[in-house]
ZADO-1210 file (C-alpha; in nm, 4 decimals, padded with zeros to 6 digits):
<atoms>
<atom x="00.0000" y="00.0000" z="00.0000" code="UNK" pos="1"/>
<atom x="00.2793" y="00.2411" z="00.0879" code="UNK" pos="2"/>
<atom x="00.4614" y="00.1621" z="-00.2355" code="UNK" pos="3"/>
<atom x="00.1508" y="00.2502" z="-00.4377" code="UNK" pos="4"/>
<atom x="00.1204" y="00.5850" z="-00.2647" code="UNK" pos="5"/>
<atom x="00.4902" y="00.6501" z="-00.3217" code="UNK" pos="6"/>
<atom x="00.4566" y="00.5676" z="-00.6922" code="UNK" pos="7"/>
<atom x="00.1529" y="00.7962" z="-00.7218" code="UNK" pos="8"/>
<atom x="00.3345" y="01.0856" z="-00.5511" code="UNK" pos="9"/>
<atom x="00.6415" y="01.0328" z="-00.7700" code="UNK" pos="10"/>
<atom x="00.4291" y="01.0283" z="-01.0839" code="UNK" pos="11"/>
<atom x="00.2519" y="01.3511" z="-00.9872" code="UNK" pos="12"/>
<atom x="00.5854" y="01.5137" z="-00.9038" code="UNK" pos="13"/>
<atom x="00.7304" y="01.4221" z="-01.2457" code="UNK" pos="14"/>
<atom x="00.4116" y="01.5264" z="-01.4250" code="UNK" pos="15"/>
<atom x="00.4320" y="01.8681" z="-01.2615" code="UNK" pos="16"/>
<atom x="00.7765" y="01.9326" z="-01.4095" code="UNK" pos="17"/>
<atom x="00.6723" y="01.8121" z="-01.7542" code="UNK" pos="18"/>
<atom x="00.3768" y="02.0522" z="-01.7434" code="UNK" pos="19"/>
<atom x="00.6083" y="02.3394" z="-01.6476" code="UNK" pos="20"/>
<atom x="00.8449" y="02.2487" z="-01.9294" code="UNK" pos="21"/>
<atom x="00.5519" y="02.2456" z="-02.1716" code="UNK" pos="22"/>
<atom x="00.4522" y="02.5971" z="-02.0610" code="UNK" pos="23"/>
<atom x="00.8050" y="02.7257" z="-02.1188" code="UNK" pos="24"/>
<atom x="00.8079" y="02.5725" z="-02.4677" code="UNK" pos="25"/>
<atom x="00.4716" y="02.7330" z="-02.5452" code="UNK" pos="26"/>
<atom x="00.5964" y="03.0720" z="-02.4251" code="UNK" pos="27"/>
<atom x="00.9047" y="03.0392" z="-02.6483" code="UNK" pos="28"/>
<atom x="00.6875" y="02.9463" z="-02.9455" code="UNK" pos="29"/>
<atom x="00.4614" y="03.2467" z="-02.8823" code="UNK" pos="30"/>
<atom x="00.7619" y="03.4814" z="-02.8696" code="UNK" pos="31"/>
<atom x="00.8962" y="03.3379" z="-03.1957" code="UNK" pos="32"/>
<atom x="00.5575" y="03.3797" z="-03.3642" code="UNK" pos="33"/>
<atom x="00.5373" y="03.7389" z="-03.2480" code="UNK" pos="34"/>
<atom x="00.8895" y="03.8125" z="-03.3704" code="UNK" pos="35"/>
<atom x="00.8207" y="03.6550" z="-03.7073" code="UNK" pos="36"/>
<atom x="00.4793" y="03.8192" z="-03.7386" code="UNK" pos="37"/>
<atom x="00.2879" y="03.4917" z="-03.7591" code="UNK" pos="38"/>
<atom x="-00.0128" y="03.5986" z="-03.5583" code="UNK" pos="39"/>
<atom x="-00.3346" y="03.6498" z="-03.7479" code="UNK" pos="40"/>
<atom x="-00.3364" y="03.9819" z="-03.9282" code="UNK" pos="41"/>
<atom x="-00.5668" y="04.2567" z="-03.8136" code="UNK" pos="42"/>
<atom x="-00.5872" y="04.4570" z="-03.4971" code="UNK" pos="43"/>
<atom x="-00.4831" y="04.1683" z="-03.2727" code="UNK" pos="44"/>
<atom x="-00.2231" y="04.2346" z="-03.0100" code="UNK" pos="45"/>
<atom x="-00.0306" y="03.9745" z="-02.8123" code="UNK" pos="46"/>
<atom x="-00.3155" y="03.9404" z="-02.5612" code="UNK" pos="47"/>
<atom x="-00.5734" y="03.8553" z="-02.8294" code="UNK" pos="48"/>
<atom x="-00.3606" y="03.6106" z="-03.0282" code="UNK" pos="49"/>
<atom x="-00.5442" y="03.2874" z="-03.1026" code="UNK" pos="50"/>
<atom x="-00.4164" y="02.9907" z="-02.9047" code="UNK" pos="51"/>
<atom x="-00.5100" y="02.6694" z="-03.0914" code="UNK" pos="52"/>
<atom x="-00.4403" y="02.4559" z="-02.7832" code="UNK" pos="53"/>
<atom x="-00.6724" y="02.6484" z="-02.5531" code="UNK" pos="54"/>
<atom x="-00.9814" y="02.4287" z="-02.6198" code="UNK" pos="55"/>
<atom x="-00.7826" y="02.1093" z="-02.5627" code="UNK" pos="56"/>
<atom x="-00.6283" y="02.2538" z="-02.2477" code="UNK" pos="57"/>
<atom x="-00.9693" y="02.3567" z="-02.1098" code="UNK" pos="58"/>
<atom x="-01.1123" y="02.0116" z="-02.1843" code="UNK" pos="59"/>
<atom x="-00.8152" y="01.8420" z="-02.0166" code="UNK" pos="60"/>
<atom x="-00.8462" y="02.0589" z="-01.7075" code="UNK" pos="61"/>
<atom x="-01.2180" y="01.9811" z="-01.6850" code="UNK" pos="62"/>
<atom x="-01.1476" y="01.6098" z="-01.7211" code="UNK" pos="63"/>
<atom x="-00.8955" y="01.6186" z="-01.4373" code="UNK" pos="64"/>
<atom x="-01.1151" y="01.8248" z="-01.2039" code="UNK" pos="65"/>
<atom x="-01.4689" y="01.9193" z="-01.3077" code="UNK" pos="66"/>
<atom x="-01.5017" y="02.2961" z="-01.3414" code="UNK" pos="67"/>
<atom x="-01.1289" y="02.3623" z="-01.3656" code="UNK" pos="68"/>
<atom x="-01.1555" y="02.4237" z="-01.7406" code="UNK" pos="69"/>
<atom x="-01.4068" y="02.7016" z="-01.6797" code="UNK" pos="70"/>
<atom x="-01.1854" y="02.8499" z="-01.4100" code="UNK" pos="71"/>
<atom x="-00.9040" y="02.8470" z="-01.6682" code="UNK" pos="72"/>
<atom x="-01.1356" y="03.0367" z="-01.9067" code="UNK" pos="73"/>
<atom x="-01.2316" y="03.2801" z="-01.6251" code="UNK" pos="74"/>
<atom x="-01.5994" y="03.1746" z="-01.6405" code="UNK" pos="75"/>
<atom x="-01.6381" y="03.1228" z="-01.2689" code="UNK" pos="76"/>
<atom x="-02.0197" y="03.1289" z="-01.2577" code="UNK" pos="77"/>
<atom x="-02.0382" y="02.7942" z="-01.4429" code="UNK" pos="78"/>
<atom x="-01.8510" y="02.6003" z="-01.1734" code="UNK" pos="79"/>
<atom x="-02.1426" y="02.5914" z="-00.9238" code="UNK" pos="80"/>
<atom x="-02.3737" y="02.4742" z="-01.2041" code="UNK" pos="81"/>
<atom x="-02.1427" y="02.1813" z="-01.2796" code="UNK" pos="82"/>
<atom x="-02.1067" y="02.0844" z="-00.9151" code="UNK" pos="83"/>
<atom x="-02.4820" y="02.1137" z="-00.8599" code="UNK" pos="84"/>
<atom x="-02.5380" y="01.8628" z="-01.1405" code="UNK" pos="85"/>
<atom x="-02.2704" y="01.6269" z="-01.0129" code="UNK" pos="86"/>
<atom x="-02.3930" y="01.6624" z="-00.6541" code="UNK" pos="87"/>
<atom x="-02.7564" y="01.5958" z="-00.7455" code="UNK" pos="88"/>
<atom x="-02.6652" y="01.2838" z="-00.9429" code="UNK" pos="89"/>
<atom x="-02.4448" y="01.1558" z="-00.6611" code="UNK" pos="90"/>
<atom x="-02.7103" y="01.2307" z="-00.3976" code="UNK" pos="91"/>
<atom x="-02.9798" y="01.0381" z="-00.5840" code="UNK" pos="92"/>
<atom x="-02.7409" y="00.7491" z="-00.6498" code="UNK" pos="93"/>
<atom x="-02.6547" y="00.7153" z="-00.2792" code="UNK" pos="94"/>
<atom x="-03.0178" y="00.7578" z="-00.1713" code="UNK" pos="95"/>
<atom x="-03.1430" y="00.4917" z="-00.4155" code="UNK" pos="96"/>
<atom x="-02.8582" y="00.2573" z="-00.3220" code="UNK" pos="97"/>
<atom x="-02.9386" y="00.2812" z="00.0505" code="UNK" pos="98"/>
<atom x="-03.3110" y="00.2227" z="-00.0110" code="UNK" pos="99"/>
<atom x="-03.2296" y="-00.0699" z="-00.2393" code="UNK" pos="100"/>
<atom x="-03.0201" y="-00.2285" z="00.0383" code="UNK" pos="101"/>
<atom x="-03.3048" y="-00.1844" z="00.2890" code="UNK" pos="102"/>
<atom x="-03.5608" y="-00.3522" z="00.0630" code="UNK" pos="103"/>
<atom x="-03.3115" y="-00.6238" z="-00.0361" code="UNK" pos="104"/>
<atom x="-03.2343" y="-00.7056" z="00.3267" code="UNK" pos="105"/>
<atom x="-03.6045" y="-00.7198" z="00.4131" code="UNK" pos="106"/>
<atom x="-03.6707" y="-00.9485" z="00.1155" code="UNK" pos="107"/>
<atom x="-03.3862" y="-01.1822" z="00.2185" code="UNK" pos="108"/>
<atom x="-03.5230" y="-01.2024" z="00.5735" code="UNK" pos="109"/>
<atom x="-03.8689" y="-01.2883" z="00.4428" code="UNK" pos="110"/>
<atom x="-03.7254" y="-01.5655" z="00.2259" code="UNK" pos="111"/>
<atom x="-03.5430" y="-01.7004" z="00.5343" code="UNK" pos="112"/>
<atom x="-03.8757" y="-01.7178" z="00.7210" code="UNK" pos="113"/>
<atom x="-03.8422" y="-01.4153" z="00.9501" code="UNK" pos="114"/>
<atom x="-04.1322" y="-01.1770" z="00.9970" code="UNK" pos="115"/>
<atom x="-03.9591" y="-00.8920" z="01.1761" code="UNK" pos="116"/>
<atom x="-03.8466" y="-00.6606" z="00.8937" code="UNK" pos="117"/>
<atom x="-03.9473" y="-00.2938" z="00.8854" code="UNK" pos="118"/>
<atom x="-04.1899" y="-00.3448" z="00.5954" code="UNK" pos="119"/>
<atom x="-04.3778" y="-00.6430" z="00.7389" code="UNK" pos="120"/>
<atom x="-04.7523" y="-00.5882" z="00.7256" code="UNK" pos="121"/>
<atom x="-04.7326" y="-00.2907" z="00.4870" code="UNK" pos="122"/>
<atom x="-04.5442" y="-00.4327" z="00.1861" code="UNK" pos="123"/>
<atom x="-04.5938" y="-00.7786" z="00.0371" code="UNK" pos="124"/>
<atom x="-04.3174" y="-01.0044" z="-00.0924" code="UNK" pos="125"/>
<atom x="-04.4085" y="-00.9092" z="-00.4491" code="UNK" pos="126"/>
<atom x="-04.3954" y="-00.5420" z="-00.3473" code="UNK" pos="127"/>
<atom x="-04.0439" y="-00.5911" z="-00.2109" code="UNK" pos="128"/>
<atom x="-03.9334" y="-00.7452" z="-00.5419" code="UNK" pos="129"/>
<atom x="-04.0843" y="-00.4601" z="-00.7437" code="UNK" pos="130"/>
<atom x="-03.9295" y="-00.1997" z="-00.5128" code="UNK" pos="131"/>
<atom x="-03.5866" y="-00.3595" z="-00.5616" code="UNK" pos="132"/>
<atom x="-03.6241" y="-00.3495" z="-00.9412" code="UNK" pos="133"/>
<atom x="-03.7367" y="00.0128" z="-00.9381" code="UNK" pos="134"/>
<atom x="-03.4637" y="00.1266" z="-00.7001" code="UNK" pos="135"/>
<atom x="-03.1959" y="-00.0588" z="-00.8955" code="UNK" pos="136"/>
<atom x="-03.3120" y="00.1071" z="-01.2183" code="UNK" pos="137"/>
<atom x="-03.3179" y="00.4492" z="-01.0498" code="UNK" pos="138"/>
<atom x="-02.9707" y="00.3895" z="-00.9056" code="UNK" pos="139"/>
<atom x="-02.8309" y="00.3041" z="-01.2493" code="UNK" pos="140"/>
<atom x="-03.0064" y="00.6029" z="-01.4045" code="UNK" pos="141"/>
<atom x="-02.8561" y="00.8328" z="-01.1408" code="UNK" pos="142"/>
<atom x="-02.5109" y="00.6962" z="-01.2165" code="UNK" pos="143"/>
<atom x="-02.5696" y="00.7532" z="-01.5877" code="UNK" pos="144"/>
<atom x="-02.6832" y="01.1114" z="-01.5269" code="UNK" pos="145"/>
<atom x="-02.3771" y="01.1809" z="-01.3116" code="UNK" pos="146"/>
<atom x="-02.1460" y="01.0436" z="-01.5811" code="UNK" pos="147"/>
<atom x="-02.3353" y="01.2496" z="-01.8401" code="UNK" pos="148"/>
<atom x="-02.2877" y="01.5698" z="-01.6404" code="UNK" pos="149"/>
<atom x="-01.9155" y="01.4906" z="-01.6114" code="UNK" pos="150"/>
<atom x="-01.8819" y="01.4426" z="-01.9898" code="UNK" pos="151"/>
<atom x="-02.0963" y="01.7505" z="-02.0551" code="UNK" pos="152"/>
<atom x="-01.8621" y="01.9502" z="-01.8314" code="UNK" pos="153"/>
<atom x="-01.5667" y="01.8533" z="-02.0542" code="UNK" pos="154"/>
<atom x="-01.7502" y="01.9284" z="-02.3789" code="UNK" pos="155"/>
<atom x="-01.8835" y="02.2572" z="-02.2402" code="UNK" pos="156"/>
<atom x="-01.5330" y="02.3780" z="-02.1490" code="UNK" pos="157"/>
<atom x="-01.4017" y="02.2808" z="-02.4929" code="UNK" pos="158"/>
<atom x="-01.6820" y="02.4590" z="-02.6788" code="UNK" pos="159"/>
<atom x="-01.6520" y="02.7704" z="-02.4620" code="UNK" pos="160"/>
<atom x="-01.2782" y="02.7867" z="-02.5315" code="UNK" pos="161"/>
<atom x="-01.3490" y="02.7657" z="-02.9055" code="UNK" pos="162"/>
<atom x="-01.6142" y="03.0369" z="-02.8846" code="UNK" pos="163"/>
<atom x="-01.3837" y="03.2715" z="-02.6937" code="UNK" pos="164"/>
<atom x="-01.1579" y="03.2727" z="-02.9995" code="UNK" pos="165"/>
<atom x="-01.4430" y="03.3334" z="-03.2427" code="UNK" pos="166"/>
<atom x="-01.4216" y="03.6604" z="-03.4314" code="UNK" pos="167"/>
<atom x="-01.7139" y="03.8860" z="-03.3349" code="UNK" pos="168"/>
<atom x="-01.5916" y="04.2306" z="-03.4366" code="UNK" pos="169"/>
<atom x="-01.7862" y="04.4929" z="-03.6342" code="UNK" pos="170"/>
<atom x="-01.6570" y="04.3665" z="-03.9696" code="UNK" pos="171"/>
<atom x="-01.8805" y="04.0593" z="-03.9400" code="UNK" pos="172"/>
<atom x="-02.2550" y="04.1156" z="-03.9137" code="UNK" pos="173"/>
<atom x="-02.5542" y="03.8867" z="-03.9436" code="UNK" pos="174"/>
<atom x="-02.8831" y="04.0650" z="-03.9114" code="UNK" pos="175"/>
<atom x="-03.2448" y="04.0332" z="-04.0220" code="UNK" pos="176"/>
<atom x="-03.3903" y="04.2812" z="-04.2680" code="UNK" pos="177"/>
<atom x="-03.7324" y="04.3787" z="-04.3997" code="UNK" pos="178"/>
<atom x="-03.7719" y="04.5261" z="-04.7460" code="UNK" pos="179"/>
<atom x="-04.0830" y="04.6567" z="-04.9174" code="UNK" pos="180"/>
<atom x="-04.1185" y="04.5026" z="-05.2639" code="UNK" pos="181"/>
<atom x="-04.1960" y="04.7893" z="-05.5052" code="UNK" pos="182"/>
<atom x="-04.3541" y="04.5746" z="-05.7770" code="UNK" pos="183"/>
<atom x="-04.6391" y="04.4081" z="-05.5865" code="UNK" pos="184"/>
<atom x="-04.6333" y="04.6238" z="-05.2707" code="UNK" pos="185"/>
<atom x="-04.5595" y="04.3276" z="-05.0394" code="UNK" pos="186"/>
<atom x="-04.2952" y="04.2829" z="-04.7774" code="UNK" pos="187"/>
<atom x="-03.9875" y="04.0616" z="-04.8025" code="UNK" pos="188"/>
<atom x="-03.8190" y="03.9266" z="-04.4924" code="UNK" pos="189"/>
<atom x="-03.4624" y="03.7945" z="-04.5039" code="UNK" pos="190"/>
<atom x="-03.1202" y="03.7742" z="-04.3460" code="UNK" pos="191"/>
<atom x="-02.8192" y="03.9789" z="-04.4449" code="UNK" pos="192"/>
<atom x="-02.4607" y="03.8660" z="-04.4005" code="UNK" pos="193"/>
<atom x="-02.2011" y="04.1437" z="-04.4264" code="UNK" pos="194"/>
<atom x="-01.8263" y="04.1062" z="-04.4286" code="UNK" pos="195"/>
<atom x="-01.6229" y="04.4278" z="-04.4418" code="UNK" pos="196"/>
<atom x="-01.2547" y="04.4279" z="-04.5317" code="UNK" pos="197"/>
</atoms>
């Protein structure tokens, strides 16, 4: 047991240095790109340069610790939403699991011939079987929802990181328009896409 903990600590220690080395390499690459003028042309400064690894980094952080990708993106309000979803799924899983064990234990005692369980007189043997099936299904569904919220957290961080790099300046517009048709005096509704150079 102690050797496993030692190996885990050693692995984390080594991983920390490889992550720091990766950051230094990325900073060097950014400086080279700035010196060579390889950032996207326009009015971008060094702060607004597009980082193609940002979505992958946000997804990785969210996979390691749910919500960490959104903290990396400085979208702090989304972290409580993620933990509320994970907490609700975990709560319902534990609650259904405990109830399932209670009904299972009572059913086993009835099969053994005892008549002293907490449901005796109010729930039949068939009712105990049905309750076990329902609680087992609910327990599995809660686990599935919790896993779904975890995966959604990763995808959400990745998509948000992509959208932060999306160009939304005044040169791109997408707006509805209404035009009066002069020939038949009717109205035309449409969408206009403008791209200014």
